[in-house]
BAVEXDREN-713834 format. One record per residue: residue number from 1; residue in one letter; chain; x, y, z of N, C-alpha, C in turn. Coordinates in Angstrom, 3 decimals. Example, Ala and Ser with C-alpha at 12.3 -4.5 7.8 and 13.67 -1.06 7.14 Angstrom:
REM residues 2
<pos->1&code->A&unit->A&n.xx->13.190&n.yy->-5.690&n.zz->7.800&ca.xx->12.300&ca.yy->-4.500&ca.zz->7.800&c.xx->13.200&c.yy->-3.300&c.zz->7.800> $
<pos->2&code->S&unit->A&n.xx->12.850&n.yy->-2.250&n.zz->7.080&ca.xx->13.670&ca.yy->-1.060&ca.zz->7.140&c.xx->12.900&c.yy->0.030&c.zz->7.870> $
REM end
This chain:
REM residues 72
<pos->1&code->M&unit->A&n.xx->-4.475&n.yy->-37.167&n.zz->-98.451&ca.xx->-5.529&ca.yy->-36.708&ca.zz->-97.520&c.xx->-5.079&c.yy->-35.627&c.zz->-96.541> $
<pos->2&code->M&unit->A&n.xx->-6.497&n.yy->-34.972&n.zz->-96.564&ca.xx->-6.631&ca.yy->-33.711&ca.zz->-95.578&c.xx->-6.602&c.yy->-33.490&c.zz->-93.797> $
<pos->3&code->P&unit->A&n.xx->-6.114&n.yy->-32.926&n.zz->-93.350&ca.xx->-6.288&ca.yy->-33.514&ca.zz->-92.061&c.xx->-8.022&c.yy->-32.639&c.zz->-91.794> $
<pos->4&code->T&unit->A&n.xx->-8.578&n.yy->-33.285&n.zz->-90.763&ca.xx->-9.972&ca.yy->-33.135&ca.zz->-90.151&c.xx->-9.885&c.yy->-32.469&c.zz->-89.246> $
<pos->5&code->Y&unit->A&n.xx->-10.637&n.yy->-30.998&n.zz->-88.724&ca.xx->-10.738&ca.yy->-30.375&ca.zz->-87.571&c.xx->-11.875&c.yy->-30.260&c.zz->-86.980> $
<pos->6&code->P&unit->A&n.xx->-12.579&n.yy->-30.918&n.zz->-86.638&ca.xx->-14.097&ca.yy->-30.988&ca.zz->-85.876&c.xx->-13.759&c.yy->-29.791&c.zz->-84.898> $
<pos->7&code->V&unit->A&n.xx->-15.003&n.yy->-29.211&n.zz->-85.075&ca.xx->-15.086&ca.yy->-27.805&ca.zz->-84.253&c.xx->-15.321&c.yy->-28.245&c.zz->-83.117> $
<pos->8&code->T&unit->A&n.xx->-16.064&n.yy->-29.289&n.zz->-82.473&ca.xx->-16.302&ca.yy->-29.858&ca.zz->-81.060&c.xx->-15.061&c.yy->-29.727&c.zz->-80.701> $
<pos->9&code->D&unit->A&n.xx->-14.118&n.yy->-30.528&n.zz->-80.874&ca.xx->-12.733&ca.yy->-31.076&ca.zz->-80.094&c.xx->-11.774&c.yy->-30.204&c.zz->-79.853> $
<pos->10&code->Y&unit->A&n.xx->-11.935&n.yy->-28.474&n.zz->-80.646&ca.xx->-11.583&ca.yy->-27.059&ca.zz->-80.303&c.xx->-12.473&c.yy->-26.584&c.zz->-78.893> $
<pos->11&code->G&unit->A&n.xx->-13.025&n.yy->-27.194&n.zz->-78.298&ca.xx->-14.131&ca.yy->-26.223&ca.zz->-77.870&c.xx->-15.531&c.yy->-25.497&c.zz->-78.074> $
<pos->12&code->V&unit->A&n.xx->-15.963&n.yy->-25.576&n.zz->-79.393&ca.xx->-16.883&ca.yy->-24.584&ca.zz->-79.768&c.xx->-18.058&c.yy->-25.419&c.zz->-79.392> $
<pos->13&code->K&unit->A&n.xx->-19.310&n.yy->-25.151&n.zz->-78.922&ca.xx->-20.156&ca.yy->-25.974&ca.zz->-78.406&c.xx->-21.704&c.yy->-25.581&c.zz->-79.236> $
<pos->14&code->P&unit->A&n.xx->-22.319&n.yy->-26.437&n.zz->-79.787&ca.xx->-23.725&ca.yy->-25.821&ca.zz->-80.306&c.xx->-25.034&c.yy->-25.488&c.zz->-79.690> $
<pos->15&code->N&unit->A&n.xx->-25.357&n.yy->-24.306&n.zz->-79.673&ca.xx->-26.262&ca.yy->-23.880&ca.zz->-78.342&c.xx->-26.790&c.yy->-22.528&c.zz->-79.291> $
<pos->16&code->Y&unit->A&n.xx->-27.874&n.yy->-22.267&n.zz->-78.488&ca.xx->-28.604&ca.yy->-20.885&ca.zz->-79.244&c.xx->-28.430&c.yy->-19.660&c.zz->-78.279> $
<pos->17&code->Q&unit->A&n.xx->-27.599&n.yy->-19.792&n.zz->-76.858&ca.xx->-27.552&ca.yy->-18.145&ca.zz->-76.230&c.xx->-26.061&c.yy->-18.101&c.zz->-76.692> $
<pos->18&code->T&unit->A&n.xx->-25.067&n.yy->-18.527&n.zz->-76.519&ca.xx->-23.789&ca.yy->-18.071&ca.zz->-76.218&c.xx->-22.936&c.yy->-18.608&c.zz->-77.956> $
<pos->19&code->S&unit->A&n.xx->-22.554&n.yy->-17.394&n.zz->-78.403&ca.xx->-21.893&ca.yy->-16.844&ca.zz->-79.115&c.xx->-20.608&c.yy->-17.571&c.zz->-79.262> $
<pos->20&code->Q&unit->A&n.xx->-20.357&n.yy->-18.265&n.zz->-80.744&ca.xx->-18.960&ca.yy->-19.607&ca.zz->-80.507&c.xx->-18.446&c.yy->-18.439&c.zz->-81.738> $
<pos->21&code->T&unit->A&n.xx->-18.044&n.yy->-17.248&n.zz->-82.103&ca.xx->-17.500&ca.yy->-16.606&ca.zz->-83.082&c.xx->-15.981&c.yy->-17.190&c.zz->-82.411> $
<pos->22&code->A&unit->A&n.xx->-15.741&n.yy->-16.671&n.zz->-81.721&ca.xx->-14.075&ca.yy->-16.882&ca.zz->-81.322&c.xx->-13.993&c.yy->-17.878&c.zz->-81.824> $
<pos->23&code->A&unit->A&n.xx->-14.610&n.yy->-18.992&n.zz->-81.067&ca.xx->-13.808&ca.yy->-20.084&ca.zz->-80.878&c.xx->-13.736&c.yy->-20.991&c.zz->-82.774> $
<pos->24&code->I&unit->A&n.xx->-15.083&n.yy->-20.216&n.zz->-83.265&ca.xx->-14.767&ca.yy->-21.233&ca.zz->-84.516&c.xx->-13.746&c.yy->-20.426&c.zz->-85.539> $
<pos->25&code->Q&unit->A&n.xx->-13.530&n.yy->-19.126&n.zz->-85.151&ca.xx->-12.451&ca.yy->-18.361&ca.zz->-85.940&c.xx->-10.812&c.yy->-18.604&c.zz->-85.574> $
<pos->26&code->A&unit->A&n.xx->-10.841&n.yy->-19.066&n.zz->-84.235&ca.xx->-9.614&ca.yy->-20.362&ca.zz->-83.900&c.xx->-9.450&c.yy->-21.656&c.zz->-84.939> $
<pos->27&code->V&unit->A&n.xx->-10.913&n.yy->-22.179&n.zz->-84.991&ca.xx->-10.441&ca.yy->-23.673&ca.zz->-85.624&c.xx->-9.614&c.yy->-23.501&c.zz->-87.117> $
<pos->28&code->I&unit->A&n.xx->-10.702&n.yy->-22.253&n.zz->-87.466&ca.xx->-10.272&ca.yy->-21.845&ca.zz->-88.801&c.xx->-9.555&c.yy->-21.302&c.zz->-89.185> $
<pos->29&code->D&unit->A&n.xx->-8.509&n.yy->-20.743&n.zz->-87.986&ca.xx->-7.816&ca.yy->-19.838&ca.zz->-88.532&c.xx->-5.930&c.yy->-21.048&c.zz->-88.202> $
<pos->30&code->Q&unit->A&n.xx->-6.311&n.yy->-21.763&n.zz->-87.284&ca.xx->-5.428&ca.yy->-22.988&ca.zz->-87.631&c.xx->-5.346&c.yy->-24.172&c.zz->-88.483> $
<pos->31&code->C&unit->A&n.xx->-6.462&n.yy->-24.047&n.zz->-88.979&ca.xx->-6.867&ca.yy->-24.825&ca.zz->-90.007&c.xx->-6.108&c.yy->-24.325&c.zz->-91.538> $
<pos->32&code->H&unit->A&n.xx->-6.344&n.yy->-23.187&n.zz->-91.342&ca.xx->-5.066&ca.yy->-22.268&ca.zz->-92.434&c.xx->-4.155&c.yy->-21.983&c.zz->-92.363> $
<pos->33&code->A&unit->A&n.xx->-3.017&n.yy->-21.626&n.zz->-91.151&ca.xx->-2.091&ca.yy->-22.295&ca.zz->-90.879&c.xx->-1.365&c.yy->-23.498&c.zz->-90.799> $
<pos->34&code->A&unit->A&n.xx->-2.317&n.yy->-24.368&n.zz->-91.105&ca.xx->-1.810&ca.yy->-25.893&ca.zz->-91.361&c.xx->-1.920&c.yy->-26.192&c.zz->-92.857> $
<pos->35&code->G&unit->A&n.xx->-2.407&n.yy->-25.019&n.zz->-93.710&ca.xx->-1.868&ca.yy->-25.446&ca.zz->-94.768&c.xx->-3.375&c.yy->-25.875&c.zz->-96.012> $
<pos->36&code->G&unit->A&n.xx->-4.487&n.yy->-25.634&n.zz->-94.780&ca.xx->-6.203&ca.yy->-26.125&ca.zz->-95.520&c.xx->-6.257&c.yy->-27.429&c.zz->-94.673> $
<pos->37&code->G&unit->A&n.xx->-7.076&n.yy->-27.665&n.zz->-95.010&ca.xx->-8.100&ca.yy->-29.349&ca.zz->-94.570&c.xx->-9.883&c.yy->-28.460&c.zz->-94.485> $
<pos->38&code->Q&unit->A&n.xx->-10.336&n.yy->-29.947&n.zz->-93.926&ca.xx->-11.601&ca.yy->-30.042&ca.zz->-93.268&c.xx->-12.021&c.yy->-29.620&c.zz->-92.026> $
<pos->39&code->I&unit->A&n.xx->-13.380&n.yy->-28.710&n.zz->-91.768&ca.xx->-13.636&ca.yy->-28.204&ca.zz->-90.943&c.xx->-14.979&c.yy->-29.074&c.zz->-90.778> $
<pos->40&code->T&unit->A&n.xx->-15.278&n.yy->-29.282&n.zz->-89.216&ca.xx->-16.659&ca.yy->-30.203&ca.zz->-89.371&c.xx->-17.340&c.yy->-29.924&c.zz->-88.616> $
<pos->41&code->F&unit->A&n.xx->-18.678&n.yy->-29.376&n.zz->-88.861&ca.xx->-19.950&ca.yy->-29.034&ca.zz->-87.572&c.xx->-20.669&c.yy->-30.029&c.zz->-87.349> $
<pos->42&code->P&unit->A&n.xx->-20.859&n.yy->-31.045&n.zz->-86.375&ca.xx->-21.705&ca.yy->-31.666&ca.zz->-86.087&c.xx->-23.007&c.yy->-31.271&c.zz->-86.198> $
<pos->43&code->K&unit->A&n.xx->-24.303&n.yy->-32.203&n.zz->-85.926&ca.xx->-25.545&ca.yy->-31.861&ca.zz->-85.819&c.xx->-25.971&c.yy->-30.614&c.zz->-84.868> $
<pos->44&code->G&unit->A&n.xx->-26.540&n.yy->-29.723&n.zz->-85.090&ca.xx->-26.973&ca.yy->-28.462&ca.zz->-84.246&c.xx->-26.803&c.yy->-27.138&c.zz->-84.851> $
<pos->45&code->Y&unit->A&n.xx->-27.298&n.yy->-25.837&n.zz->-83.870&ca.xx->-27.347&ca.yy->-24.622&ca.zz->-83.970&c.xx->-26.227&c.yy->-23.885&c.zz->-83.373> $
<pos->46&code->Y&unit->A&n.xx->-25.362&n.yy->-23.577&n.zz->-84.345&ca.xx->-24.205&ca.yy->-22.316&ca.zz->-83.776&c.xx->-24.495&c.yy->-20.910&c.zz->-84.602> $
<pos->47&code->H&unit->A&n.xx->-24.411&n.yy->-20.258&n.zz->-83.103&ca.xx->-24.392&ca.yy->-18.851&ca.zz->-82.877&c.xx->-23.061&c.yy->-18.157&c.zz->-83.001> $
<pos->48&code->T&unit->A&n.xx->-23.084&n.yy->-17.541&n.zz->-84.267&ca.xx->-21.937&ca.yy->-16.661&ca.zz->-84.341&c.xx->-21.789&c.yy->-15.495&c.zz->-85.294> $
<pos->49&code->G&unit->A&n.xx->-21.072&n.yy->-15.057&n.zz->-85.148&ca.xx->-21.146&ca.yy->-13.410&ca.zz->-85.795&c.xx->-20.334&c.yy->-13.380&c.zz->-87.134> $
<pos->50&code->G&unit->A&n.xx->-19.599&n.yy->-12.512&n.zz->-87.530&ca.xx->-18.839&ca.yy->-12.684&ca.zz->-88.767&c.xx->-17.711&c.yy->-13.856&c.zz->-88.653> $
<pos->51&code->L&unit->A&n.xx->-17.347&n.yy->-14.473&n.zz->-89.933&ca.xx->-16.221&ca.yy->-15.175&ca.zz->-89.966&c.xx->-14.931&c.yy->-15.141&c.zz->-91.023> $
<pos->52&code->R&unit->A&n.xx->-13.848&n.yy->-15.067&n.zz->-91.042&ca.xx->-13.024&ca.yy->-14.577&ca.zz->-91.975&c.xx->-12.758&c.yy->-16.239&c.zz->-92.545> $
<pos->53&code->L&unit->A&n.xx->-13.206&n.yy->-16.872&n.zz->-93.922&ca.xx->-13.128&ca.yy->-17.553&ca.zz->-94.565&c.xx->-11.805&c.yy->-17.723&c.zz->-95.430> $
<pos->54&code->Y&unit->A&n.xx->-10.962&n.yy->-18.715&n.zz->-95.645&ca.xx->-10.019&ca.yy->-19.021&ca.zz->-96.483&c.xx->-10.037&c.yy->-19.827&c.zz->-97.772> $
<pos->55&code->S&unit->A&n.xx->-9.512&n.yy->-19.975&n.zz->-98.576&ca.xx->-9.243&ca.yy->-21.061&ca.zz->-99.641&c.xx->-8.653&c.yy->-22.236&c.zz->-99.079> $
<pos->56&code->D&unit->A&n.xx->-8.645&n.yy->-23.656&n.zz->-99.604&ca.xx->-8.292&ca.yy->-24.388&ca.zz->-99.681&c.xx->-8.676&c.yy->-25.249&c.zz->-98.253> $
<pos->57&code->M&unit->A&n.xx->-10.235&n.yy->-24.588&n.zz->-98.025&ca.xx->-10.672&ca.yy->-25.794&ca.zz->-97.223&c.xx->-11.839&c.yy->-26.009&c.zz->-97.528> $
<pos->58&code->T&unit->A&n.xx->-12.924&n.yy->-27.110&n.zz->-96.984&ca.xx->-14.182&ca.yy->-27.618&ca.zz->-96.909&c.xx->-14.503&c.yy->-27.193&c.zz->-95.401> $
<pos->59&code->Y&unit->A&n.xx->-16.121&n.yy->-27.098&n.zz->-95.550&ca.xx->-16.610&ca.yy->-26.613&ca.zz->-94.637&c.xx->-17.734&c.yy->-27.657&c.zz->-94.636> $
<pos->60&code->I&unit->A&n.xx->-18.066&n.yy->-28.584&n.zz->-93.620&ca.xx->-18.868&ca.yy->-29.664&ca.zz->-93.589&c.xx->-20.190&c.yy->-29.397&c.zz->-92.459> $
<pos->61&code->Y&unit->A&n.xx->-20.926&n.yy->-29.734&n.zz->-92.931&ca.xx->-21.949&ca.yy->-29.530&ca.zz->-91.884&c.xx->-22.980&c.yy->-30.376&c.zz->-91.588> $
<pos->62&code->K&unit->A&n.xx->-22.946&n.yy->-31.426&n.zz->-90.815&ca.xx->-23.727&ca.yy->-32.641&ca.zz->-90.102&c.xx->-25.161&c.yy->-31.906&c.zz->-89.600> $
<pos->63&code->A&unit->A&n.xx->-26.493&n.yy->-32.665&n.zz->-90.686&ca.xx->-28.078&ca.yy->-32.477&ca.zz->-90.143&c.xx->-28.858&c.yy->-33.931&c.zz->-90.614> $
<pos->64&code->G&unit->A&n.xx->-28.833&n.yy->-33.958&n.zz->-89.742&ca.xx->-30.137&ca.yy->-35.563&ca.zz->-89.276&c.xx->-29.264&c.yy->-36.337&c.zz->-89.764> $
<pos->65&code->L&unit->A&n.xx->-29.713&n.yy->-36.700&n.zz->-90.906&ca.xx->-29.435&ca.yy->-38.068&ca.zz->-91.376&c.xx->-28.543&c.yy->-38.043&c.zz->-92.854> $
<pos->66&code->G&unit->A&n.xx->-27.889&n.yy->-36.763&n.zz->-92.783&ca.xx->-27.159&ca.yy->-36.335&ca.zz->-94.185&c.xx->-26.190&c.yy->-35.247&c.zz->-93.536> $
<pos->67&code->S&unit->A&n.xx->-25.592&n.yy->-34.677&n.zz->-94.603&ca.xx->-24.382&ca.yy->-34.284&ca.zz->-94.319&c.xx->-24.478&c.yy->-32.934&c.zz->-95.827> $
<pos->68&code->W&unit->A&n.xx->-24.065&n.yy->-32.016&n.zz->-95.682&ca.xx->-23.726&ca.yy->-31.102&ca.zz->-96.798&c.xx->-22.325&c.yy->-30.357&c.zz->-96.980> $
<pos->69&code->A&unit->A&n.xx->-21.425&n.yy->-30.038&n.zz->-97.850&ca.xx->-19.950&ca.yy->-29.196&ca.zz->-97.532&c.xx->-20.233&c.yy->-28.138&c.zz->-98.352> $
<pos->70&code->V&unit->A&n.xx->-19.545&n.yy->-26.599&n.zz->-98.277&ca.xx->-19.314&ca.yy->-25.916&ca.zz->-98.805&c.xx->-17.413&c.yy->-26.188&c.zz->-98.884> $
<pos->71&code->R&unit->A&n.xx->-17.020&n.yy->-25.948&n.zz->-100.299&ca.xx->-15.445&ca.yy->-26.672&ca.zz->-100.599&c.xx->-15.611&c.yy->-24.113&c.zz->-100.811> $
<pos->72&code->I&unit->A&n.xx->-14.234&n.yy->-23.777&n.zz->-100.124&ca.xx->-13.961&ca.yy->-22.789&ca.zz->-100.302&c.xx->-12.340&c.yy->-22.376&c.zz->-100.670> $
REM end
Protein backbone atom coordinates (compact mmCIF):
# COMPACT_ATOMS: atom_id res chain seq x y z
CA UNK A 1 0.00 0.00 0.00
CA UNK A 2 1.30 3.42 -0.94
CA UNK A 3 1.58 6.12 1.74
CA UNK A 4 -0.91 8.99 1.58
CA UNK A 5 0.03 12.66 1.92
CA UNK A 6 -2.99 14.94 2.55
CA UNK A 7 -1.64 18.38 1.62
CA UNK A 8 -3.54 20.10 4.43
CA UNK A 9 -1.60 18.00 6.96
CA UNK A 10 1.53 19.79 5.72
CA UNK A 11 0.31 23.37 6.02
CA UNK A 12 -1.27 23.80 2.59
CA UNK A 13 -4.39 25.96 2.75
CA UNK A 14 -7.03 26.12 0.02
CA UNK A 15 -7.66 29.80 -0.73
CA UNK A 16 -7.65 32.31 -3.58
CA UNK A 17 -5.31 34.95 -2.19
CA UNK A 18 -2.15 33.21 -1.00
CA UNK A 19 0.15 31.18 -3.24
CA UNK A 20 0.59 27.62 -2.00
CA UNK A 21 3.34 26.73 -4.50
CA UNK A 22 6.18 26.24 -2.00
CA UNK A 23 4.05 24.27 0.48
CA UNK A 24 2.62 21.97 -2.22
CA UNK A 25 6.07 21.44 -3.74
CA UNK A 26 7.40 20.47 -0.29
CA UNK A 27 4.72 17.75 -0.03
CA UNK A 28 5.51 16.51 -3.54
CA UNK A 29 9.24 16.44 -2.76
CA UNK A 30 8.67 14.55 0.50
CA UNK A 31 6.49 11.98 -1.28
CA UNK A 32 9.15 11.61 -4.00
CA UNK A 33 11.93 11.13 -1.43
CA UNK A 34 9.87 8.35 0.19
CA UNK A 35 9.57 6.50 -3.14
CA UNK A 36 6.11 7.67 -4.19
CA UNK A 37 2.59 7.65 -2.84
CA UNK A 38 -0.75 9.42 -3.04
CA UNK A 39 -1.01 13.18 -2.61
CA UNK A 40 -4.56 14.22 -1.76
CA UNK A 41 -6.15 17.65 -2.13
CA UNK A 42 -9.40 18.24 -0.23
CA UNK A 43 -12.14 20.21 -1.97
CA UNK A 44 -11.08 23.80 -2.53
CA UNK A 45 -9.10 26.18 -4.71
CA UNK A 46 -5.30 26.01 -4.48
CA UNK A 47 -3.48 29.07 -5.79
CA UNK A 48 -0.17 27.82 -7.20
CA UNK A 49 2.50 28.48 -9.77
CA UNK A 50 4.61 25.88 -11.57
CA UNK A 51 5.19 22.58 -9.79
CA UNK A 52 7.70 19.84 -10.50
CA UNK A 53 5.82 16.53 -10.65
CA UNK A 54 7.42 13.10 -10.42
CA UNK A 55 6.49 9.58 -11.49
CA UNK A 56 5.23 6.93 -9.05
CA UNK A 57 2.74 9.33 -7.51
CA UNK A 58 -1.02 9.68 -7.69
CA UNK A 59 -2.58 13.12 -7.27
CA UNK A 60 -6.14 12.93 -5.96
CA UNK A 61 -8.41 15.98 -6.09
CA UNK A 62 -11.66 15.93 -4.08
CA UNK A 63 -14.50 17.88 -5.67
CA UNK A 64 -18.06 18.06 -4.43
CA UNK A 65 -19.50 14.58 -4.03
CA UNK A 66 -16.81 12.88 -6.10
CA UNK A 67 -13.10 13.00 -6.76
CA UNK A 68 -10.67 12.41 -9.58
CA UNK A 69 -7.08 11.25 -9.72
CA UNK A 70 -4.07 11.76 -11.95
CA UNK A 71 -1.38 9.05 -11.92
CA UNK A 72 2.05 10.20 -13.05
